[in-house]
Every structure is written in C-alpha cells, then in structure tokens.
C-alpha positions as CSV (number, residue, x, y, z in Angstrom):
1,M,0.0,0.0,-0.1
2,Y,1.2,3.4,-1.1
3,N,0.4,6.9,-1.5
4,K,3.0,8.6,-3.8
5,K,2.4,11.9,-5.0
6,D,3.6,11.2,-8.6
7,N,1.1,8.5,-9.5
8,Q,-1.3,9.4,-7.1
9,V,-2.1,5.9,-5.5
10,L,-3.9,5.2,-2.0
11,E,-4.1,1.2,-1.3
12,N,-5.9,0.0,-4.5
13,I,-7.5,3.7,-5.2
14,I,-6.0,5.5,-8.1
15,Y,-7.6,8.9,-8.4
16,G,-7.0,11.9,-10.5
17,R,-8.4,12.6,-14.0
18,N,-5.0,12.3,-15.8
19,C,-4.0,9.5,-13.8
20,V,-7.4,7.5,-14.2
21,L,-7.5,8.2,-18.1
22,E,-3.8,7.0,-18.4
23,L,-4.4,3.8,-16.4
24,L,-7.5,2.9,-18.4
25,K,-5.8,3.6,-21.9
26,A,-2.7,1.6,-20.8
27,G,-5.2,-1.6,-19.5
28,K,-2.5,-3.1,-17.4
29,H,-4.3,-3.1,-14.2
30,T,-7.6,-4.8,-13.7
31,V,-10.3,-2.1,-12.5
32,N,-13.2,-3.2,-10.7
33,K,-15.3,0.1,-10.7
34,L,-15.1,3.5,-11.6
35,M,-16.4,6.2,-9.1
36,V,-17.1,9.3,-10.6
37,S,-18.5,12.3,-8.2
38,Q,-22.0,13.5,-8.9
39,T,-20.5,17.0,-9.5
40,A,-17.7,16.0,-11.6
41,R,-17.9,17.5,-15.3
42,G,-16.0,18.3,-18.3
43,T,-14.4,16.6,-21.3
44,I,-11.7,14.6,-19.4
45,I,-14.4,13.0,-17.2
46,A,-16.6,12.2,-20.3
47,E,-13.9,10.4,-22.2
48,I,-13.0,8.2,-18.9
49,I,-16.6,7.1,-18.6
50,K,-16.8,6.5,-22.4
51,L,-13.7,4.4,-22.1
52,A,-14.7,2.7,-18.7
53,K,-17.8,1.7,-20.2
54,Q,-16.3,0.3,-23.4
55,K,-14.1,-1.9,-21.4
56,G,-17.0,-3.3,-19.5
57,I,-16.2,-1.4,-16.4
58,A,-18.9,-0.7,-13.7
59,V,-19.7,3.1,-13.2
60,H,-20.4,4.4,-10.0
61,N,-22.0,8.2,-9.5
62,V,-21.0,8.8,-5.9
63,P,-21.5,11.6,-3.5
64,P,-18.3,14.1,-3.9
65,E,-17.4,13.4,0.2
66,K,-16.8,9.5,-0.8
67,L,-14.0,10.7,-2.9
68,D,-12.6,13.2,-0.3
69,K,-12.1,10.0,2.0
70,F,-9.3,9.1,-0.6
71,S,-7.6,12.3,-1.1
72,E,-8.8,16.3,-0.9
73,N,-7.5,16.4,-4.8
74,S,-9.1,13.3,-6.4
75,Q,-10.4,15.7,-9.0
76,G,-13.8,13.9,-8.7
77,I,-12.7,10.6,-10.3
78,A,-11.2,7.7,-8.7
79,V,-11.0,3.7,-10.3
80,E,-10.6,0.7,-7.9
81,V,-8.1,-1.5,-9.1
82,S,-7.9,-5.3,-7.9
83,R,-5.2,-6.7,-5.8
84,I,-5.0,-9.7,-7.9
85,E,-5.2,-10.7,-11.4
86,Y,-8.2,-12.2,-12.5
87,V,-8.1,-15.6,-14.4
88,E,-9.8,-15.9,-17.9
89,L,-13.0,-18.2,-17.3
90,T,-12.0,-20.4,-19.8
91,D,-9.2,-21.0,-18.2
92,L,-10.4,-21.4,-14.8
93,I,-12.8,-24.3,-16.2
94,E,-10.1,-25.8,-17.7
95,K,-7.7,-25.9,-14.9
96,A,-10.8,-27.2,-12.4
97,K,-11.5,-30.2,-15.4
98,K,-8.3,-31.6,-14.3
99,S,-9.6,-32.1,-10.7
100,P,-10.7,-35.7,-9.9
101,K,-14.0,-34.0,-8.8
102,P,-14.1,-30.6,-10.2
103,L,-15.9,-28.0,-7.6
104,L,-16.5,-24.3,-8.8
105,V,-18.3,-21.5,-6.8
106,V,-20.3,-19.1,-8.4
107,L,-21.2,-15.8,-6.3
108,D,-24.5,-14.5,-7.7
109,G,-23.9,-10.7,-6.3
110,I,-22.4,-10.8,-3.1
111,E,-21.8,-6.9,-2.3
112,D,-20.1,-7.1,1.3
113,P,-16.4,-7.4,1.1
114,H,-16.0,-9.2,4.4
115,N,-18.5,-11.8,3.0
116,L,-16.7,-12.2,-0.2
117,G,-13.3,-12.6,1.9
118,A,-14.9,-15.3,4.5
119,I,-16.4,-17.0,1.2
120,I,-12.8,-17.1,-0.4
121,R,-11.5,-18.4,2.7
122,N,-14.0,-21.1,3.1
123,C,-13.5,-22.5,-0.8
124,V,-9.8,-22.8,-0.2
125,A,-10.2,-24.6,3.2
126,F,-12.8,-27.1,1.7
127,G,-10.9,-27.7,-1.6
128,A,-12.8,-25.6,-4.3
129,D,-11.2,-25.3,-7.6
130,G,-12.0,-21.8,-8.3
131,V,-14.4,-18.8,-7.8
132,I,-16.7,-16.8,-10.0
133,I,-17.6,-13.5,-9.5
134,P,-20.0,-10.8,-11.3
135,K,-18.8,-7.6,-12.9
136,W,-21.9,-5.9,-12.0
137,R,-23.7,-5.1,-8.7
138,A,-21.2,-6.9,-6.7
139,V,-18.0,-6.3,-5.1
140,G,-14.6,-7.3,-6.5
141,V,-11.7,-8.3,-4.7
142,N,-10.2,-5.2,-3.0
143,E,-8.1,-4.7,-0.1
144,T,-10.7,-5.6,2.6
145,V,-11.7,-8.7,0.7
146,S,-8.1,-9.7,0.5
147,K,-7.6,-9.0,4.4
148,S,-10.9,-10.9,5.2
149,S,-9.9,-13.7,3.2
150,A,-6.6,-14.0,5.6
151,G,-4.6,-14.2,2.3
152,A,-6.7,-16.7,0.8
153,V,-7.0,-14.8,-2.6
154,E,-3.6,-15.7,-3.2
155,H,-4.5,-19.4,-3.0
156,I,-7.3,-19.9,-5.4
157,P,-8.1,-18.8,-9.0
158,I,-10.9,-16.1,-9.5
159,S,-12.4,-15.3,-12.3
160,R,-14.6,-12.1,-13.0
161,V,-17.6,-12.5,-15.8
162,S,-19.9,-9.8,-17.2
163,N,-22.9,-12.3,-17.1
164,I,-23.6,-15.0,-14.7
165,N,-26.3,-16.6,-16.8
166,Q,-24.1,-17.0,-19.9
167,T,-21.6,-18.3,-17.8
168,I,-23.9,-20.9,-16.5
169,N,-24.5,-21.8,-19.6
170,L,-21.0,-22.4,-20.6
171,L,-20.4,-24.4,-17.3
172,K,-23.3,-26.7,-18.4
173,K,-21.5,-27.2,-21.7
174,T,-18.3,-28.3,-20.4
175,G,-20.1,-30.8,-18.0
176,F,-20.9,-29.2,-14.8
177,W,-23.9,-29.6,-13.1
178,I,-25.2,-26.4,-11.7
179,V,-26.6,-26.4,-7.9
180,G,-28.4,-23.3,-6.3
181,A,-27.9,-22.8,-2.7
182,E,-31.7,-21.7,-1.7
183,N,-34.1,-22.1,1.0
184,G,-37.0,-24.7,-0.3
185,G,-34.5,-27.1,-1.9
186,Q,-33.8,-30.3,-1.1
187,V,-31.8,-30.9,2.0
188,F,-28.2,-31.0,0.7
189,E,-27.1,-33.9,3.0
190,K,-29.7,-35.9,1.1
191,A,-28.0,-35.0,-2.6
192,D,-25.9,-36.9,-4.8
193,L,-23.0,-34.1,-5.5
194,S,-20.5,-36.6,-6.8
195,F,-20.3,-35.1,-10.2
196,P,-18.5,-31.9,-11.4
197,L,-20.3,-29.2,-9.4
198,A,-20.6,-25.6,-9.9
199,I,-22.3,-24.2,-6.5
200,I,-24.3,-21.0,-6.7
201,I,-24.4,-18.7,-3.7
202,G,-26.9,-16.1,-3.6
203,S,-26.4,-12.2,-2.4
204,E,-26.9,-11.2,1.4
205,G,-30.7,-10.9,2.0
206,F,-32.2,-11.8,-1.7
207,G,-30.5,-15.1,-2.4
208,L,-30.4,-16.2,-5.9
209,H,-31.7,-14.0,-8.6
210,N,-35.0,-15.4,-10.6
211,L,-33.1,-16.2,-13.7
212,T,-29.9,-17.8,-12.2
213,K,-32.3,-20.0,-10.2
214,E,-34.2,-21.2,-13.2
215,N,-30.9,-22.0,-14.9
216,C,-30.0,-24.4,-12.1
217,D,-30.2,-28.1,-12.5
218,F,-31.4,-28.1,-8.9
219,L,-31.7,-26.4,-5.6
220,I,-30.0,-27.0,-2.3
221,S,-31.0,-26.2,1.4
222,I,-29.5,-26.1,5.1
223,P,-31.9,-27.7,7.3
224,Q,-32.4,-25.6,10.3
225,K,-34.5,-24.3,12.8
226,N,-37.4,-21.7,12.2
227,I,-35.7,-19.4,14.7
228,I,-33.9,-17.4,11.9
229,S,-34.8,-16.9,8.6
230,S,-31.3,-18.2,7.1
231,L,-27.9,-17.9,7.7
232,N,-25.6,-15.3,5.9
233,A,-23.7,-16.2,2.7
234,S,-20.5,-16.8,4.1
235,C,-21.4,-19.3,6.9
236,A,-23.8,-20.9,4.3
237,S,-20.9,-21.6,1.9
238,A,-18.9,-22.9,5.0
239,V,-21.6,-25.6,5.7
240,I,-22.1,-26.4,2.2
241,L,-18.7,-26.9,1.3
242,Y,-18.1,-28.8,4.1
243,E,-20.7,-31.3,3.6
244,I,-19.5,-31.4,-0.3
245,A,-15.8,-32.1,1.0
246,K,-17.3,-34.8,3.5
247,K,-19.1,-36.5,0.7
248,R,-16.3,-36.7,-1.4
249,E,-13.5,-38.1,1.0
C-alpha cells in the first residue's frame, strides 16, 4: 500500500483525472469499478466514462464526500483496481476439469467485501477449484476482501464475468452440474454431489436472482430451525462446502 504524489495511488484506489485516464488507456490493471463524483464535469471526465463503458467497467456515480475520503484532490474521479489478476473463465474451467472431482463456486451478487473474503477463505479451506464473481452489482477483490480472506485470495483462481447466466450455460456445456443454494431446495445432506459441480450462492438478503435460479439443475438447502430466516452467505458457504468435502472423501 502506498500513496505517492507522482502517480497518486492510495492502497488499491487510483485517483485524479489524468492518472485514471492513462491507467484505462494502458489497460495494465484490472479495474473493479470507476467512481465519478456526482458534481464532476468536463471533457476528460466524459472521455473516462466512455472508455470505462467500452471496457465493461462498472461506473458508479457517488457523492463528492466519498472521494474526499481518498484524497482532497481526487478531481472528482477514482478507480478501484484489483489486488489480484483475475483468471479468464475458460482457463479457470480448463484447470478445474483436471481435478478428479471438479468444484467451482459461483457468487450471484455478493456486495459485502467481508462476506466475499470469508467465502473465498472457505473455498480454499474445503478444496474448491475456483471462484467466479460478477462484474456488476457485486464487490470485486479489494483490500478489505483480501484481509477478510486472511490471504486466501492468493491461493485460488478467481474469474470475474460480465454475465452470470451466460457463464452458467458455458459451465453446463463443459460438463458441470449447476446447483443453487436456496431455501426450499432439497436437503443437501441427501443430495448426490459426486459429479462436477458449480455451486451458486446468492447475495446477502436476496438470495439467487430468479433467472439464475431457473438455470440451476437443482437447488439445495441447509436444514435449520425456524428461529432465524437463514444463514448469511459466508456461513452458508462454509456449511455447504464442508458437506461436499465430507461426501467426497
């Protein structure tokens, strides 16, 4: 982590109009998102936004005070760059298929970086072969995610995709069964989970999106008392991944 005046980097945040523009043009960094102040105007701002959209980077309009937390001289623009290099989806699938019992974890809109970090840590602990996250309406791998994973982000391939349901279709074509974690599904202790699996875990509070759910081959759920509505995403992932690991011993 560093904050050097010449290239204006704070942890994994890069700010300043010219710095951000040159970074996007160079294409050497994986950018999680572009943050634009709601009051920012000008030709360079418009050029940055256009370039970000061309590259499929999520653009967030944010209050000016959010950027002020990074720098008093953010010039109304900042990007969050990933602490890791994401793996191409086809490469991740090819590598996973070399495992005797391939297991991928697909996250359908996790927005809390602490949850994402904990889930990635669970994936490493219980032997998943890779993690797939969406670009849109979801958190990328940032400083908080890395810390929450206790370094696990360095030990598992992570792919970031534009469309979860297109990804599901590709996974099916390459031999994976798509299993959604959702209340009301069959009790996972009784499910056959011995074949190549892609487990899909939904967002905090909302679960799986409807189209994602429809594209699953089947749904599984964790048996629990009715005192609470459901476990959060990271806890649910730990229980499910542990059960899969136990079944596959």
